[in-house]
Kinemage of the C-alpha trace (Angstrom):
@kinemage 1
@onewidth
@group {chain A} dominant
@subgroup {mainchain}
@vectorlist {calphas} color= white
{ca unk a 1} P 285.442 -15.431 135.580
{ca unk a 2} L 281.932 -14.754 136.802
{ca unk a 3} L 282.401 -10.962 137.081
{ca unk a 4} L 283.681 -10.540 133.586
{ca unk a 5} L 281.335 -9.135 130.881
{ca unk a 6} L 280.552 -11.492 128.063
{ca unk a 7} L 280.059 -10.090 124.565
{ca unk a 8} L 276.747 -10.845 122.908
{ca unk a 9} L 276.899 -13.547 120.419
{ca unk a 10} L 275.554 -13.323 116.925
{ca unk a 11} L 272.667 -15.680 117.695
{ca unk a 12} L 271.376 -13.652 120.591
{ca unk a 13} L 271.597 -10.439 118.630
{ca unk a 14} L 269.566 -11.859 115.830
{ca unk a 15} L 266.853 -13.039 118.246
{ca unk a 16} L 266.545 -9.572 119.769
{ca unk a 17} L 266.298 -7.908 116.379
{ca unk a 18} L 263.555 -10.318 115.380
{ca unk a 19} L 261.496 -9.404 118.467
{ca unk a 20} L 261.881 -5.673 117.772
{ca unk a 21} L 260.835 -6.067 114.144
{ca unk a 22} L 257.743 -8.112 115.131
{ca unk a 23} L 256.602 -5.419 117.529
{ca unk a 24} L 257.169 -2.738 114.910
{ca unk a 25} L 255.046 -4.638 112.416
{ca unk a 26} L 252.154 -4.797 114.871
{ca unk a 27} L 252.204 -1.006 115.377
{ca unk a 28} L 252.658 -0.018 111.699
{ca unk a 29} L 249.191 0.249 109.773
{ca unk a 30} L 248.591 -2.181 107.019
{ca unk a 31} L 248.207 -0.357 103.677
{ca unk a 32} L 244.908 -0.971 101.732
{ca unk a 33} L 245.146 -2.655 98.489
{ca unk a 34} L 244.765 -0.233 95.568
{ca unk a 35} L 241.876 -2.325 94.058
{ca unk a 36} L 239.407 -1.488 96.968
{ca unk a 37} L 239.772 2.266 96.464
{ca unk a 38} L 239.159 1.894 92.770
{ca unk a 39} L 235.889 -0.027 93.387
{ca unk a 40} L 234.616 2.603 95.834
{ca unk a 41} L 235.198 5.332 93.277
{ca unk a 42} L 233.349 3.372 90.590
{ca unk a 43} L 230.286 2.712 92.838
{ca unk a 44} L 230.111 6.387 93.870
{ca unk a 45} L 230.130 7.488 90.240
{ca unk a 46} L 227.353 5.006 89.370
{ca unk a 47} L 225.157 6.232 92.252
{ca unk a 48} L 225.668 9.834 91.218
{ca unk a 49} L 224.677 8.982 87.629
{ca unk a 50} L 221.492 7.111 88.745
{ca unk a 51} L 220.355 9.854 91.161
{ca unk a 52} L 221.040 12.526 88.582
{ca unk a 53} L 218.994 10.585 86.026
{ca unk a 54} L 216.039 10.216 88.408
{ca unk a 55} L 216.099 13.905 89.256
{ca unk a 56} L 216.249 14.868 85.595
{ca unk a 57} L 213.403 12.472 84.734
{ca unk a 58} L 211.158 13.913 87.466
{ca unk a 59} L 211.852 17.462 86.325
{ca unk a 60} L 211.092 16.506 82.743
{ca unk a 61} L 207.846 14.770 83.784
{ca unk a 62} L 206.666 17.766 85.833
{ca unk a 63} L 207.346 20.136 82.956
{ca unk a 64} L 205.572 17.799 80.514
{ca unk a 65} L 202.466 17.547 82.740
{ca unk a 66} L 202.350 21.302 83.284
{ca unk a 67} L 202.692 21.884 79.570
{ca unk a 68} L 199.940 19.335 78.836
{ca unk a 69} L 197.425 20.941 81.181
{ca unk a 70} L 198.420 24.419 80.051
{ca unk a 71} L 197.633 23.532 76.479
{ca unk a 72} L 194.559 21.354 77.181
{ca unk a 73} L 192.038 23.400 79.156
{ca unk a 74} L 188.706 21.653 79.912
{ca unk a 75} L 185.754 22.741 77.793
{ca unk a 76} L 183.191 25.100 79.353
{ca unk a 77} L 180.598 23.378 81.547
{ca unk a 78} L 177.064 23.385 80.176
{ca unk a 79} L 174.570 24.641 82.757
{ca unk a 80} L 170.962 25.801 82.996
{ca unk a 81} L 170.537 29.290 84.402
{ca unk a 82} L 167.693 31.500 85.574
{ca unk a 83} L 167.400 35.188 86.275
{ca unk a 84} L 166.770 36.132 89.884
{ca unk a 85} L 163.376 37.803 90.170
{ca unk a 86} L 161.624 39.798 92.860
{ca unk a 87} L 158.226 38.799 94.217
{ca unk a 88} L 156.035 38.325 97.265
{ca unk a 89} L 156.938 35.489 99.579
{ca unk a 90} L 154.109 33.626 101.328
{ca unk a 91} L 154.454 32.979 105.037
{ca unk a 92} L 153.163 30.036 107.006
{ca unk a 93} L 152.931 29.005 110.630
{ca unk a 94} L 153.739 25.298 110.513
{ca unk a 95} L 152.376 22.782 112.985
{ca unk a 96} L 151.686 19.083 113.287
{ca unk a 97} L 148.543 17.360 114.470
{ca unk a 98} L 145.865 14.845 113.626
{ca unk a 99} L 142.352 14.590 112.253
{ca unk a 100} L 139.168 13.914 114.195
{ca unk a 101} L 135.614 13.374 113.040
{ca unk a 102} L 133.010 16.015 113.796
{ca unk a 103} L 130.458 13.218 114.326
{ca unk a 104} L 131.737 9.809 115.359
{ca unk a 105} L 130.174 7.274 117.716
{ca unk a 106} L 130.130 3.594 118.548
{ca unk a 107} L 126.517 2.470 118.288
{ca unk a 108} L 125.412 0.594 121.419
{ca unk a 109} L 122.039 -0.742 122.701
{ca unk a 110} L 120.299 1.049 125.562
{ca unk a 111} L 118.955 -2.217 126.994
{ca unk a 112} L 120.125 -5.811 126.860
{ca unk a 113} L 118.693 -8.595 124.768
{ca unk a 114} L 119.308 -11.293 122.211
{ca unk a 115} L 120.114 -10.210 118.639
{ca unk a 116} L 117.352 -11.453 116.342
{ca unk a 117} L 118.205 -9.476 113.188
{ca unk a 118} L 121.219 -7.643 111.734
{ca unk a 119} L 119.964 -5.022 109.287
{ca unk a 120} L 123.193 -3.388 108.046
{ca unk a 121} L 126.222 -4.136 105.891
{ca unk a 122} L 129.665 -3.243 107.294
{ca unk a 123} L 131.153 -0.225 105.544
{ca unk a 124} L 127.810 0.940 104.121
{ca unk a 125} L 126.607 4.535 104.120
{ca unk a 126} L 123.437 5.026 106.167
{ca unk a 127} L 121.072 7.887 106.872
{ca unk a 128} L 119.910 9.123 110.231
{ca unk a 129} L 117.281 6.762 111.641
{ca unk a 130} L 118.108 3.752 109.465
{ca unk a 131} L 117.627 0.477 111.434
{ca unk a 132} L 120.841 -1.391 112.185
{ca unk a 133} L 119.861 -4.326 114.414
{ca unk a 134} L 116.903 -5.707 116.335
{ca unk a 135} L 116.850 -7.388 119.731
{ca unk a 136} L 114.268 -9.926 120.857
{ca unk a 137} L 111.067 -7.908 121.496
{ca unk a 138} L 108.403 -10.637 121.573
{ca unk a 139} L 107.535 -10.120 125.276
{ca unk a 140} L 107.161 -6.382 124.799
{ca unk a 141} L 104.909 -6.861 121.792
{ca unk a 142} L 102.690 -9.130 123.916
{ca unk a 143} L 102.556 -6.510 126.642
{ca unk a 144} L 101.707 -3.872 124.066
{ca unk a 145} L 98.753 -5.903 122.775
{ca unk a 146} L 97.537 -6.377 126.371
{ca unk a 147} L 97.754 -2.697 127.208
{ca unk a 148} L 96.034 -1.710 123.982
{ca unk a 149} L 93.104 -4.072 124.879
{ca unk a 150} L 92.932 -2.562 128.343
{ca unk a 151} L 92.865 0.884 126.844
{ca unk a 152} L 90.017 -0.002 124.502
{ca unk a 153} L 87.983 -1.514 127.376
{ca unk a 154} L 88.691 1.497 129.558
{ca unk a 155} L 87.625 3.826 126.761
{ca unk a 156} L 84.322 1.999 126.301
{ca unk a 157} L 83.730 1.888 130.057
{ca unk a 158} L 84.397 5.622 130.274
{ca unk a 159} L 81.831 6.413 127.603
{ca unk a 160} L 79.189 4.346 129.394
{ca unk a 161} L 80.004 5.887 132.754
{ca unk a 162} L 79.688 9.379 131.298
{ca unk a 163} L 76.229 8.553 129.851
{ca unk a 164} L 75.065 7.049 133.140
{ca unk a 165} L 76.443 10.029 135.004
{ca unk a 166} L 74.387 12.362 132.827
{ca unk a 167} L 71.298 10.333 133.846
{ca unk a 168} L 72.544 10.461 137.439
{ca unk a 169} L 72.612 6.676 137.681
{ca unk a 170} L 76.241 6.433 138.804
{ca unk a 171} L 78.394 8.690 140.894
{ca unk a 172} L 81.149 10.943 139.549
{ca unk a 173} L 83.683 8.766 141.361
{ca unk a 174} L 82.899 5.907 138.989
{ca unk a 175} L 83.596 8.140 135.992
{ca unk a 176} L 86.902 9.274 137.495
{ca unk a 177} L 88.004 5.708 138.196
{ca unk a 178} L 87.269 4.694 134.606
{ca unk a 179} L 89.218 7.705 133.328
{ca unk a 180} L 92.158 6.720 135.502
{ca unk a 181} L 92.140 3.177 134.132
{ca unk a 182} L 92.214 4.543 130.575
{ca unk a 183} L 95.108 6.858 131.394
{ca unk a 184} L 97.095 4.044 132.991
{ca unk a 185} L 96.575 1.789 129.976
{ca unk a 186} L 97.725 4.534 127.637
{ca unk a 187} L 100.829 5.156 129.807
{ca unk a 188} L 101.696 1.476 129.657
{ca unk a 189} L 101.323 1.587 125.883
{ca unk a 190} L 103.764 4.524 125.648
{ca unk a 191} L 106.275 2.777 127.910
{ca unk a 192} L 106.094 -0.466 125.967
{ca unk a 193} L 106.455 1.335 122.639
{ca unk a 194} L 109.576 3.057 124.030
{ca unk a 195} L 111.065 -0.304 125.008
{ca unk a 196} L 110.289 -1.657 121.540
{ca unk a 197} L 112.020 1.383 120.014
{ca unk a 198} L 115.084 0.754 122.157
{ca unk a 199} L 115.257 -2.834 120.957
{ca unk a 200} L 115.360 -1.636 117.349
{ca unk a 201} L 118.848 -0.076 117.131
{ca unk a 202} L 118.977 2.838 114.660
{ca unk a 203} L 121.696 5.101 113.256
{ca unk a 204} L 121.773 8.370 115.247
{ca unk a 205} L 123.080 10.381 112.258
{ca unk a 206} L 124.132 9.925 108.671
{ca unk a 207} L 127.569 8.465 108.046
{ca unk a 208} L 129.622 5.434 107.158
{ca unk a 209} L 129.513 2.233 109.189
{ca unk a 210} L 132.584 0.375 110.351
{ca unk a 211} L 133.252 -3.257 111.242
{ca unk a 212} L 130.357 -5.304 112.643
{ca unk a 213} L 130.940 -6.348 116.254
{ca unk a 214} L 127.836 -8.485 116.987
{ca unk a 215} L 126.583 -11.843 115.792
{ca unk a 216} L 123.087 -13.159 115.191
{ca unk a 217} L 121.743 -14.808 118.347
{ca unk a 218} L 124.299 -13.109 120.584
{ca unk a 219} L 123.069 -11.690 123.896
{ca unk a 220} L 124.292 -8.117 124.261
{ca unk a 221} L 124.313 -6.039 127.411
{ca unk a 222} L 123.520 -2.335 127.567
{ca unk a 223} L 126.494 -0.364 126.179
{ca unk a 224} L 127.964 -3.266 124.195
{ca unk a 225} L 129.551 -2.197 120.874
{ca unk a 226} L 127.452 -2.962 117.788
{ca unk a 227} L 129.223 -0.992 115.029
{ca unk a 228} L 131.071 2.308 114.645
{ca unk a 229} L 129.448 5.173 112.743
{ca unk a 230} L 131.469 8.092 111.378
{ca unk a 231} L 130.447 11.162 109.440
{ca unk a 232} L 133.388 11.755 107.055
{ca unk a 233} L 131.948 14.791 105.293
{ca unk a 234} L 133.363 17.158 107.951
{ca unk a 235} L 136.604 16.740 109.917
{ca unk a 236} L 138.351 18.556 112.720
{ca unk a 237} L 142.020 19.478 112.238
{ca unk a 238} L 143.685 19.570 115.669
{ca unk a 239} L 147.267 20.875 115.795
{ca unk a 240} L 149.592 22.899 117.997
{ca unk a 241} L 151.667 26.025 117.492
{ca unk a 242} L 154.174 27.840 119.731
{ca unk a 243} L 152.504 30.260 122.100
{ca unk a 244} L 154.763 33.024 120.764
{ca unk a 245} L 152.651 33.073 117.583
{ca unk a 246} L 149.404 33.879 119.402
{ca unk a 247} L 149.299 37.430 118.020
{ca unk a 248} L 149.446 36.158 114.420
{ca unk a 249} L 146.712 33.501 114.767
{ca unk a 250} L 142.979 34.231 114.761
{ca unk a 251} L 139.749 32.329 114.015
{ca unk a 252} L 138.799 32.376 110.358
{ca unk a 253} L 142.352 32.079 109.008
{ca unk a 254} L 143.002 29.589 106.221
{ca unk a 255} L 145.033 26.474 106.936
{ca unk a 256} L 146.801 24.342 104.314
{ca unk a 257} L 146.543 20.707 105.387
{ca unk a 258} L 148.686 17.955 103.876
{ca unk a 259} L 148.933 14.252 104.656
{ca unk a 260} L 151.619 11.736 103.721
{ca unk a 261} L 149.185 9.358 101.924
{ca unk a 262} L 148.427 12.177 99.434
{ca unk a 263} L 151.751 13.857 98.540
{ca unk a 264} L 151.376 17.117 96.687
{ca unk a 265} L 147.683 17.511 97.518
{ca unk a 266} L 146.631 20.413 99.745
{ca unk a 267} L 143.371 20.408 101.705
{ca unk a 268} L 141.920 23.718 102.869
{ca unk a 269} L 140.649 24.173 106.429
{ca unk a 270} L 139.498 27.166 108.457
{ca unk a 271} L 140.446 27.907 112.065
{ca unk a 272} L 137.353 27.559 114.256
{ca unk a 273} L 138.640 27.466 117.834
{ca unk a 274} L 141.781 28.438 119.721
{ca unk a 275} L 142.200 26.790 123.099
{ca unk a 276} L 142.203 29.617 125.688
{ca unk a 277} L 144.857 27.876 127.788
{ca unk a 278} L 148.540 27.316 127.034
{ca unk a 279} L 150.008 23.910 127.857
{ca unk a 280} L 152.417 24.381 130.733
{ca unk a 281} L 154.722 21.510 129.734
{ca unk a 282} L 155.299 22.491 126.096
{ca unk a 283} L 154.233 26.163 126.020
{ca unk a 284} L 152.128 25.492 122.939
{ca unk a 285} L 148.561 26.399 122.107
{ca unk a 286} L 146.026 23.968 120.669
{ca unk a 287} L 144.149 25.033 117.552
{ca unk a 288} L 141.129 23.368 115.982
{ca unk a 289} L 140.112 23.964 112.372
{ca unk a 290} L 137.218 22.530 110.397
{ca unk a 291} L 137.662 21.040 106.953
{ca unk a 292} L 135.333 19.648 104.319
{ca unk a 293} L 136.105 16.110 103.166
{ca unk a 294} L 133.664 15.537 100.294
{ca unk a 295} L 135.517 12.630 98.680
{ca unk a 296} L 136.228 11.013 102.071
{ca unk a 297} L 139.927 10.821 101.220
{ca unk a 298} L 141.052 11.658 104.745
{ca unk a 299} L 140.157 9.587 107.790
{ca unk a 300} L 139.981 10.453 111.486
{ca unk a 301} L 143.199 9.726 113.334
{ca unk a 302} L 145.479 10.516 110.384
{ca unk a 303} L 148.726 12.390 111.091
{ca unk a 304} L 148.752 15.717 109.224
{ca unk a 305} L 150.918 18.770 108.661
{ca unk a 306} L 149.124 22.091 109.065
{ca unk a 307} L 150.353 25.445 107.735
{ca unk a 308} L 148.418 28.538 108.749
{ca unk a 309} L 148.512 31.093 105.927
{ca unk a 310} L 149.947 34.397 107.196
{ca unk a 311} L 150.220 37.752 105.387
{ca unk a 312} L 152.903 37.662 102.671
{ca unk a 313} L 156.338 39.185 103.188
{ca unk a 314} L 157.503 42.218 101.167
{ca unk a 315} L 159.162 41.673 97.797
{ca unk a 316} L 162.237 39.497 97.993
{ca unk a 317} L 164.621 37.836 95.568
{ca unk a 318} L 163.160 34.481 94.492
{ca unk a 319} L 165.035 31.529 92.930
{ca unk a 320} L 164.232 27.920 92.102
{ca unk a 321} L 165.201 25.732 95.023
{ca unk a 322} L 167.574 23.747 92.779
{ca unk a 323} L 169.754 26.835 92.368
{ca unk a 324} L 170.852 26.844 96.015
{ca unk a 325} L 173.741 24.667 97.164
{ca unk a 326} L 173.002 23.686 100.784
{ca unk a 327} L 176.090 22.736 102.824
{ca unk a 328} L 177.109 22.545 106.470
{ca unk a 329} L 179.235 25.640 105.956
{ca unk a 330} L 176.381 27.769 104.613
{ca unk a 331} L 174.196 28.201 101.561
{ca unk a 332} L 175.531 29.521 98.288
{ca unk a 333} L 174.706 29.982 94.604
{ca unk a 334} L 176.766 30.274 91.406
{ca unk a 335} L 176.345 33.672 89.747
{ca unk a 336} L 177.189 33.835 86.030
{ca unk a 337} L 179.140 36.939 84.958
{ca unk a 338} L 181.099 37.989 81.850
{ca unk a 339} L 184.852 37.867 82.398
{ca unk a 340} L 187.003 38.807 79.397
{ca unk a 341} L 186.792 37.668 75.762
{ca unk a 342} L 187.917 34.600 73.881
{ca unk a 343} L 190.135 34.478 70.788
{ca unk a 344} L 187.146 35.277 68.595
{ca unk a 345} L 186.230 38.383 70.560
{ca unk a 346} L 183.129 36.848 72.172
{ca unk a 347} L 182.515 37.440 75.878
{ca unk a 348} L 183.501 34.598 78.212
{ca unk a 349} L 181.020 33.646 80.917
{ca unk a 350} L 182.233 32.333 84.249
{ca unk a 351} L 180.429 31.068 87.358
{ca unk a 352} L 181.397 32.534 90.726
{ca unk a 353} L 180.299 31.006 94.012
{ca unk a 354} L 178.369 33.550 96.090
{ca unk a 355} L 177.229 32.941 99.687
{ca unk a 356} L 173.552 33.768 100.334
{ca unk a 357} L 171.090 33.683 103.199
{ca unk a 358} L 167.909 31.743 102.433
{ca unk a 359} L 164.420 32.178 103.840
{ca unk a 360} L 161.054 30.550 103.222
{ca unk a 361} L 160.808 27.614 100.818
{ca unk a 362} L 157.549 26.807 99.032
{ca unk a 363} L 156.409 25.102 95.818
{ca unk a 364} L 159.986 24.459 94.639
{ca unk a 365} L 161.042 28.073 95.232
{ca unk a 366} L 163.202 29.744 97.855
{ca unk a 367} L 163.435 33.317 99.083
{ca unk a 368} L 166.909 34.891 99.197
{ca unk a 369} L 167.223 37.286 102.133
{ca unk a 370} L 170.721 38.579 101.335
{ca unk a 371} L 173.683 38.045 99.009
{ca unk a 372} L 171.872 38.386 95.666
{ca unk a 373} L 170.195 41.118 93.666
{ca unk a 374} L 167.251 40.889 91.242
{ca unk a 375} L 168.330 40.474 87.622
{ca unk a 376} L 171.487 38.453 88.277
{ca unk a 377} L 171.956 35.274 86.264
{ca unk a 378} L 172.178 32.233 88.563
{ca unk a 379} L 173.051 28.607 87.777
{ca unk a 380} L 169.947 26.458 88.343
{ca unk a 381} L 171.311 23.047 87.282
{ca unk a 382} L 174.802 21.605 86.784
{ca unk a 383} L 176.513 22.901 89.923
{ca unk a 384} L 178.211 19.537 90.525
{ca unk a 385} L 180.629 20.027 87.634
{ca unk a 386} L 181.443 23.660 88.451
{ca unk a 387} L 184.389 25.281 90.155
{ca unk a 388} L 184.594 28.814 91.426
{ca unk a 389} L 185.557 30.956 88.450
{ca unk a 390} L 185.087 28.162 85.924
{ca unk a 391} L 183.973 28.871 82.357
{ca unk a 392} L 180.365 27.970 81.574
{ca unk a 393} L 177.975 27.866 78.642
{ca unk a 394} L 174.324 28.615 79.345
{ca unk a 395} L 171.951 26.217 77.578
{ca unk a 396} L 168.305 26.839 76.836
{ca unk a 397} L 167.107 23.888 78.921
{ca unk a 398} L 164.760 24.766 81.802
{ca unk a 399} L 165.893 23.937 85.332
{ca unk a 400} L 164.620 20.638 86.772
{ca unk a 401} L 161.484 20.759 88.895
{ca unk a 402} L 161.889 19.523 92.489
{ca unk a 403} L 159.492 16.865 93.794
{ca unk a 404} L 156.354 17.990 95.560
{ca unk a 405} L 156.688 18.467 99.311
{ca unk a 406} L 154.011 17.638 101.872
{ca unk a 407} L 154.220 21.059 103.504
{ca unk a 408} L 155.964 24.381 102.943
{ca unk a 409} L 159.226 24.696 104.807
């Protein structure tokens, strides 16, 4: 009957059990094979061994390096040293300027004419009055001969008129007219001789000639350049200084003049004039000094450095300029001091960096304003291989001499 319950058959029961077991297998975790765990353990042990070896090697290397440097100290640096001394420090008022000739001119003709003779050699030394060139003066020489003849005739006529006047044959007016004719002829002679002198161009003063600027046969106008003439025996030194130094500058003071074409050579000048006005744009004063130039080494127009010699400063510590280490962070020197003893009982010398304040520099020397005392031993050469507190050995070699400077700093 349809309402009766049917017992489950064996086939249906088996199918249901199979479904339950399949679902249970999907939920249950799959166990890892035992070989995977063993490999992970082996790799971990190998990594630990490698890392431990690297760490041990680095520690061993660091200890070996430290031991090497501890047992192999560098030898003492060999240096040249000087003893700081006390002395007077010269002072200078530095300026820049140029040279000018005391006597310099471009020779020009006063009147025009054609050049008929050139009587000089370019670059030659001439004396005052030496002829340099001649312009065509033939017409003036003809006029001169004419006026001289008129003067002779007037002179003869005057003598005759005076004799006749004494005999009262002629009037006094005739004598006066003859005298006037003689005077006019003589005036014409003087004028013509002046024109002839103008057409013979002469040197106005002694000096050295420059480049010739005319040619034979050339027609020159009044004022045309013939040749330059310069007296090189005396030169003006024109330079400027700040107006704040007016109280320290006076005529008669000595000036050290240097020029780049002659490094290391100092020319001596003397202040002659101080411009009584201060330049409003630069607030500087113009100074002119005179200087002898016997060997004609310097030329007008040269750029120069001028240093006015001022009274010296009081005694200060003085060192060779090579002893100072100039850096952007300040100046310093290495002072050598005794610091302990070596194994043999001898004193050990070490160099210690000491900051200093420098002042005037001159002739390879430098003034130390502070930071150093007279009598201290200072490294003068070899600072490159030094460290603060490093051991040094002082040699007997003198410190190197710096190159000559154009002007004191």
